[in-house]
Structure formats: C-alpha cells, structure tokens
C-alpha positions as CSV (number, residue, x, y, z in Angstrom):
1,M,108.9,-45.0,143.3
2,M,108.5,-43.4,146.4
3,N,109.4,-40.1,144.4
4,N,106.3,-40.9,141.8
5,L,104.2,-41.3,144.8
6,F,104.6,-38.3,146.4
7,Q,104.4,-36.5,143.2
8,F,101.0,-38.2,142.4
9,F,100.0,-37.4,145.9
10,S,101.3,-33.8,146.2
11,Q,99.0,-33.2,142.4
12,N,95.9,-35.4,143.7
13,K,95.3,-34.5,146.8
14,P,91.7,-33.5,147.0
15,F,90.9,-36.4,145.0
16,I,92.7,-38.8,147.1
17,Y,91.1,-37.3,150.5
18,L,87.9,-37.4,148.7
19,S,89.1,-41.2,148.2
20,L,89.9,-42.0,151.8
21,I,86.7,-40.2,153.2
22,M,85.3,-42.7,151.2
23,L,86.4,-45.7,151.9
24,A,86.3,-44.9,155.8
25,S,82.7,-44.2,155.6
26,F,82.5,-47.5,154.3
27,L,84.9,-49.3,156.9
28,V,82.7,-47.4,159.9
29,F,79.6,-48.9,158.3
30,L,80.7,-52.2,157.5
31,I,82.4,-52.5,160.9
32,S,79.0,-51.5,162.9
33,W,76.8,-53.7,160.6
34,L,79.4,-56.8,161.2
35,K,79.5,-56.5,164.8
36,E,76.0,-55.4,165.3
37,P,73.4,-55.8,162.2
38,R,70.4,-55.1,164.6
39,R,71.5,-51.4,165.2
40,L,68.9,-48.7,163.6
41,L,72.2,-46.9,163.0
42,N,73.3,-48.8,160.6
43,G,71.2,-47.5,158.2
44,I,71.9,-44.2,158.4
45,L,75.7,-44.8,158.2
46,F,74.9,-46.6,154.7
47,T,73.4,-43.7,153.6
48,V,76.4,-42.0,154.3
49,F,78.6,-44.4,152.6
50,L,76.0,-44.4,149.2
51,L,76.6,-40.2,149.3
52,M,80.0,-40.4,149.4
53,F,80.5,-42.8,147.0
54,G,77.9,-41.4,144.7
55,I,80.2,-37.9,145.0
56,W,83.5,-40.0,144.6
57,L,81.7,-41.5,141.5
58,T,81.1,-38.4,140.0
59,V,84.2,-36.7,140.4
60,T,86.4,-39.8,138.9
61,I,84.4,-39.7,136.1
62,L,84.2,-36.1,135.2
63,S,88.1,-36.0,135.9
64,T,88.4,-38.4,133.3
65,S,87.8,-35.9,130.5
66,L,86.3,-38.7,128.4
67,R,83.3,-37.3,126.8
68,P,81.7,-40.5,126.0
69,L,82.3,-41.8,129.2
70,I,80.7,-38.7,131.0
71,L,77.8,-38.3,128.8
72,S,76.8,-42.1,129.2
73,Y,77.1,-41.4,132.9
74,E,75.0,-38.3,132.7
75,I,72.4,-40.1,130.7
76,L,72.5,-42.9,133.3
77,L,72.2,-40.1,136.2
78,V,69.5,-38.4,134.2
79,L,67.0,-41.9,133.9
80,F,68.0,-42.9,137.6
81,I,66.7,-39.4,138.8
82,G,63.9,-39.7,136.3
83,A,62.8,-43.2,137.5
84,I,62.7,-42.2,141.1
85,T,60.8,-38.8,140.7
86,L,58.2,-41.0,138.4
87,I,58.2,-43.7,141.3
88,V,57.5,-40.9,144.3
89,T,55.0,-39.0,141.9
90,F,52.8,-42.3,141.2
91,S,53.7,-44.0,144.3
92,W,49.8,-43.6,145.1
93,L,49.2,-45.7,141.9
94,F,51.0,-48.7,143.4
95,F,49.6,-48.5,147.2
96,L,46.3,-48.5,145.6
97,W,47.0,-51.1,143.3
98,N,48.4,-53.1,146.0
99,A,45.8,-52.7,148.5
100,Y,43.3,-54.1,145.8
101,F,45.6,-57.2,145.6
102,V,45.4,-57.5,149.2
103,W,41.7,-56.8,149.4
104,K,41.2,-59.7,146.9
105,R,43.4,-62.4,148.3
106,E,43.3,-61.7,152.1
107,T,41.1,-61.0,155.1
108,H,39.2,-57.6,155.0
109,T,41.0,-56.5,158.4
110,L,41.9,-52.9,159.2
111,S,45.8,-53.9,159.5
112,N,45.1,-55.3,156.3
113,L,44.1,-51.8,154.5
114,L,47.0,-50.0,155.5
115,T,48.2,-49.6,151.7
116,L,44.5,-48.4,150.7
117,F,44.8,-45.5,153.5
118,I,48.2,-44.6,152.3
119,G,47.7,-44.6,148.8
120,I,44.5,-42.4,149.3
121,A,46.6,-40.3,151.7
122,I,49.5,-40.0,148.7
123,L,47.2,-39.1,146.4
124,V,45.1,-36.3,148.2
125,S,48.1,-34.4,149.0
126,W,49.3,-34.4,144.9
127,I,45.9,-32.7,144.3
128,V,46.5,-30.4,147.2
129,A,49.8,-29.3,146.1
130,L,48.6,-29.4,142.5
131,V,45.3,-26.9,143.4
132,G,47.3,-24.5,145.9
133,P,44.4,-23.7,148.7
134,F,47.1,-22.2,150.7
135,N,49.1,-19.5,148.4
136,N,47.3,-16.3,149.5
137,F,47.5,-17.1,152.8
138,P,50.4,-15.1,154.6
139,S,53.6,-16.4,155.4
140,W,53.6,-17.3,159.0
141,A,50.2,-19.3,158.2
142,K,51.8,-21.1,155.3
143,T,55.0,-21.7,158.1
144,L,52.3,-23.1,160.4
145,L,50.8,-25.2,157.3
146,Y,54.1,-26.4,156.8
147,T,54.5,-28.0,160.3
148,P,52.7,-31.2,159.3
149,I,55.0,-31.7,156.0
150,A,58.2,-31.3,158.1
151,I,56.7,-34.0,160.3
152,I,55.7,-36.6,157.3
153,D,59.0,-35.9,155.9
154,Y,60.8,-36.9,158.6
155,L,58.8,-39.9,159.2
156,L,59.8,-40.5,155.1
157,F,63.4,-40.5,156.4
158,V,62.7,-42.7,159.5
159,A,61.1,-45.1,157.2
160,Y,63.8,-45.2,154.3
161,N,66.1,-45.9,157.1
162,F,63.8,-48.7,158.7
163,L,63.8,-50.1,154.8
164,V,67.7,-49.8,154.6
165,N,68.2,-51.6,157.6
166,L,65.5,-54.6,156.8
167,T,67.0,-54.8,153.6
168,L,70.6,-55.3,154.9
169,Y,69.3,-57.4,157.5
170,Q,68.1,-59.9,154.7
171,I,71.7,-60.5,153.8
172,V,73.5,-60.9,157.4
173,P,75.7,-63.9,157.0
174,R,74.6,-67.1,158.2
175,Q,77.1,-69.3,159.6
176,Y,75.8,-72.7,159.4
177,N,77.0,-73.8,163.1
178,Q,74.1,-73.1,165.3
179,D,73.0,-75.1,168.2
180,Y,69.5,-73.8,168.1
181,L,66.8,-72.6,165.5
182,I,64.0,-70.6,167.0
183,V,60.9,-70.5,165.1
184,L,58.7,-67.8,165.9
185,G,54.8,-69.0,166.2
186,A,51.8,-67.3,164.7
187,G,48.2,-67.8,164.7
188,L,46.8,-71.0,164.0
189,A,43.9,-72.3,161.4
190,K,40.8,-73.7,163.0
191,G,42.7,-73.6,166.1
192,N,44.8,-76.6,165.5
193,T,46.5,-76.3,162.4
194,V,49.7,-74.4,161.2
195,T,48.9,-71.8,158.6
196,P,50.8,-71.4,155.1
197,L,52.4,-68.5,156.6
198,L,53.7,-70.6,159.8
199,A,54.8,-73.4,157.9
200,S,57.1,-71.6,155.6
201,R,59.2,-70.5,159.0
202,I,59.7,-73.9,160.1
203,N,60.1,-75.1,156.5
204,R,63.1,-72.5,156.3
205,A,64.2,-73.7,159.6
206,I,64.2,-77.4,158.4
207,Q,65.8,-76.6,155.6
208,Y,68.7,-74.4,157.5
209,A,69.2,-77.4,159.7
210,Q,69.5,-79.6,156.6
211,K,72.4,-77.9,155.3
212,Q,74.2,-77.6,158.0
213,V,74.3,-80.8,158.7
214,A,75.3,-81.3,154.8
215,K,77.9,-79.0,155.8
216,G,79.1,-81.8,158.0
217,R,78.0,-80.3,161.4
218,K,75.8,-81.4,164.2
219,M,71.7,-81.3,164.0
220,P,70.8,-78.3,165.7
221,K,67.8,-78.4,168.3
222,L,64.3,-76.7,166.9
223,I,62.9,-74.4,169.4
224,M,59.1,-73.8,168.6
225,S,58.1,-70.9,170.1
226,G,54.6,-69.7,170.6
227,G,51.6,-69.9,173.4
228,K,48.2,-71.0,173.4
229,G,45.9,-68.4,172.0
230,G,42.7,-67.5,173.7
231,D,40.6,-69.0,170.3
232,E,43.4,-72.0,170.1
233,Q,42.3,-75.6,170.9
234,I,46.7,-76.3,171.7
235,S,49.8,-74.0,171.8
236,E,51.3,-72.9,168.4
237,A,54.7,-74.5,169.8
238,E,52.5,-77.9,169.6
239,A,51.4,-77.4,166.2
240,M,54.4,-76.1,164.9
241,S,56.0,-79.6,166.6
242,Q,53.9,-81.6,164.8
243,Y,54.5,-80.2,161.5
244,A,58.1,-80.9,161.9
245,V,57.5,-84.3,162.8
246,G,55.5,-84.9,160.0
247,R,58.2,-83.3,157.9
248,G,61.2,-85.8,158.9
249,I,62.1,-84.1,162.1
250,K,62.7,-86.4,164.9
251,S,60.9,-85.1,168.5
252,D,64.2,-85.8,170.2
253,Y,65.5,-82.6,168.1
254,I,62.6,-80.4,169.3
255,I,62.0,-78.3,172.2
256,L,58.7,-76.6,173.3
257,E,58.5,-72.9,174.4
258,T,54.5,-72.5,175.0
259,Q,54.4,-69.6,177.5
260,S,55.1,-66.8,175.0
261,K,52.3,-64.7,173.5
262,N,54.3,-62.1,171.5
263,T,57.5,-61.3,169.9
264,F,59.5,-60.3,173.1
265,Q,58.3,-63.0,175.0
266,N,59.0,-65.6,171.7
267,M,62.9,-64.2,172.6
268,K,63.0,-64.1,176.2
269,Y,61.2,-67.4,176.8
270,S,63.3,-69.0,174.3
271,A,66.6,-67.8,175.2
272,A,65.5,-69.7,178.9
273,A,64.9,-72.7,177.0
274,A,68.0,-72.6,175.3
275,F,70.0,-71.9,178.0
276,N,68.4,-74.5,180.4
277,D,69.1,-77.5,177.7
278,F,73.0,-76.2,176.7
279,G,73.8,-75.5,180.3
280,S,75.0,-72.1,179.8
281,K,75.0,-68.6,177.7
282,N,77.3,-69.7,175.4
283,Y,75.3,-71.3,172.6
284,R,74.6,-70.0,169.1
285,A,71.4,-69.7,167.7
286,K,69.3,-68.2,164.9
287,F,65.4,-67.4,165.0
288,F,63.0,-68.2,161.7
289,S,60.2,-65.8,161.1
290,N,59.2,-64.0,157.4
291,N,61.2,-62.0,155.6
292,Y,59.4,-58.9,156.5
293,H,59.4,-59.6,160.3
294,I,62.8,-60.6,161.1
295,F,64.2,-57.1,161.7
296,R,62.3,-56.1,164.1
297,A,62.1,-59.4,165.8
298,A,65.9,-59.0,165.9
299,L,65.4,-55.5,168.1
300,F,63.1,-57.8,170.2
301,A,65.9,-60.4,170.6
302,K,68.5,-58.0,171.7
303,K,66.2,-56.0,174.2
304,A,65.3,-59.7,175.7
305,G,69.2,-60.4,175.7
306,L,69.5,-63.0,172.8
307,N,72.4,-63.3,171.0
308,A,71.0,-64.3,167.4
309,N,70.0,-62.9,164.0
310,G,66.9,-63.9,162.3
311,V,66.7,-66.0,158.7
312,G,63.9,-64.8,156.7
313,A,61.5,-67.1,155.0
314,Y,59.8,-66.2,151.7
315,T,56.6,-64.2,151.9
316,R,54.4,-63.5,148.5
317,F,55.3,-60.4,147.0
318,Y,51.7,-58.7,147.1
319,F,51.7,-58.9,150.6
320,L,54.8,-57.6,151.3
321,P,53.9,-53.9,151.1
322,N,51.3,-54.0,153.4
323,A,53.3,-56.2,156.0
324,I,56.3,-54.0,155.5
325,V,54.1,-50.8,156.8
326,R,52.7,-52.8,159.6
327,E,56.4,-53.6,160.8
328,F,57.4,-50.0,160.2
329,A,54.2,-48.5,162.3
330,A,55.4,-50.9,165.2
331,I,59.2,-50.4,165.1
332,L,57.7,-46.1,165.4
333,V,55.5,-47.5,168.5
334,L,59.3,-49.4,169.9
335,N,60.9,-46.3,169.2
336,K,57.8,-43.8,170.6
337,K,60.0,-41.1,172.9
338,R,62.7,-40.2,170.8
339,H,59.7,-39.9,167.6
340,L,57.9,-37.7,170.0
341,I,60.4,-36.0,171.5
342,I,61.8,-35.2,167.7
343,T,58.0,-34.2,166.7
344,L,57.6,-31.9,169.0
345,L,60.5,-30.2,168.5
346,I,59.6,-29.8,164.9
347,I,56.4,-28.3,165.9
348,V,58.2,-26.0,168.4
349,F,60.5,-24.3,165.7
350,F,58.0,-23.8,163.0
351,I,55.6,-21.8,166.3
352,I,58.5,-19.8,167.1
353,Y,59.5,-19.2,163.3
354,A,55.4,-18.4,162.4
355,L,56.1,-15.9,165.4
356,L,58.8,-14.0,164.3
357,Q,57.1,-13.6,160.4
358,L,54.3,-12.7,162.5
359,T,56.1,-9.7,164.4
360,G,58.2,-8.5,161.4
361,L,61.6,-10.0,163.2
362,A,61.9,-12.9,160.4
363,H,60.7,-12.9,156.2
C-alpha cells in the first residue's frame, strides 16, 4: 500500500501540491474567520481560497480527459462569466430601478438617493467609455486620466471585500447560551413609538431568547440600548422596553442603557451595563440590529472591547442596496487614513509614470 501511495505521489506531484495549497488556503481562512469574524482580512482570505479552489477544480476536470464533463464545465464557465459581465454592464439599470422603489416607498432624504447617484455615475462612465473622447490625447495625458479609474478600481475592490465580509458575517455560529442580548436602538416615530425597523430588531432578539429557552437553557437578559434624541420624548431604550413587555418579556429580564447616541456608544455603554449586572467580563453576549448593519456594528463592538457578535434582523429587499451603500461609506470613513494613504500612493504612481512618458523615459 505504501508503495502505491509513493507511486501515486511521484506521478501526481503538481496536482497534490495544488490540492495542499488549496486546502491550506481554506484552513487559513476558516481559522481566521472562526477565531475573529470581525476582521476585514477575512474577505481577502476567502477570495484567495475561492481563486485557489477555482484553479484546482479546473485542473481536476481537465485532467479527467472526459470530453462530456469538460464540455459541460466549459459551458457553465462561459455562462457564469457571461452572467457576471451582464450584471456589471447593466448594473446602472439595477441601481436606477432600486432608486425608483426607494424614492416611492421611503422618505426623500439625501441618504436614500445614494443608489440614484451611483446609477447615474455608472451610466455616464459607460457613455464616456463608448464615445472615447480622450483617444487623441497624448499618452502622458491618458495616463493622468487613468488615475481616477485606478482609484475607482481600488474602491470597487474594497467594496467587494466589504460585501464578502458582510455576507460571511450573516452565518456566524449562533451559540444559544448567551447571558445578554443587546438590541441596538434606532430613531423613534412621533418621538415615542418604536418604528417597524426597530421592532424587527427587538422581535429578532425575542425570537433568539425564546429559542435559547426552548433548548433548555436560561432566559437571557435583554439590554435595550439607545438614548434620547433631540426630537424624542423618551429614550429609545424606554420605548424598546415597552415594546418588549408588550410582546411578553418580563421587565425583570430587561436592562435599560439610555446614554448612547451612536453605534460605538451602544457597544461601549452596553458592555458596561452587562459588566455591572454580571459582576465580571466573563459574560456571553450577542447584539441585534438589521442584517445590513451588523458587520459595521461588529467593528464598533470590537473597538469598544465588547466580545460579542451580531445577529441580523430581516430587511426588505428593495431597501438593502441603498442601506448597504451607506454601510460601505461608513466603513470607508472608519478606515479613512488607510484609504487616503493608498489613494495618494495611486495618484503619485500615475503622476510619476506620466512624467516619465512626457520625458520619453517610458512608453
């Protein structure tokens, strides 16, 4: 048997090495993600694994020499690439369509018009690319004009990485053994009433608590986190508590955190409330927000020293694109120094290359 294994290894070294690299990339991602799912690096590690898996799968299928299997794979690959190309090409149409529904069903605020602006920007970019008004420019001028395109490409990669992390974060293990469930507040309707969006967060936390009890474990305490806004009659935490009591939760299982004004403070003050109630930092906690918001909230939880992962409440599909764009913009601001440095490096690189072209040192 050992001789057969040695012979197989000797004859298939490249494929075995490729398989080991693919498995190693998966293990590196899995260990990193399970240990700390609140890392932006996880998206890059997952992408590396997907690329390695794609290469491994292609090599595996081509090495079979089975023509029907290879043909089927080639057809699926062409269809996949074609679908991605169509989605990218006509993404402006999706954003404009989404902007119409958001405009029709939501308030007409600037933040709710983000998909409209993106759709228009993509459409204009495609028109400029098709018309080609810069074709007759000298090479150094074209290089300078490529600078914003390179910056946009970088931002698209960052956006892709954010979407991968946001998607992965939706399936973080639930672990129904929590001491505290932290519900993040949101604005109140008429200054004292829980909105449907906020209600979805509370309902998700109640559902989680009930499932934990159904599994034979203790009832967790709900920390309602949210202060009083300038146009609100009571704190968000008080309104959330009233709503939860109306849904059958005993007030003894509700803790109010009424100081926070933003997500970071939600995490910071909720961690303090849990510590004061539990008596140590050894408590287990989850936080609850809408599904599009939980990854950014998790970054704030990490920053605030709260060892908790999030559980997302359902959000209407038409609202998701605009909300996700807002979340991405907020994460860009959260890491603005890093992105500014990389953007400046891109600009400097293109300026230097344009100068080299202008002086004839580069073609």
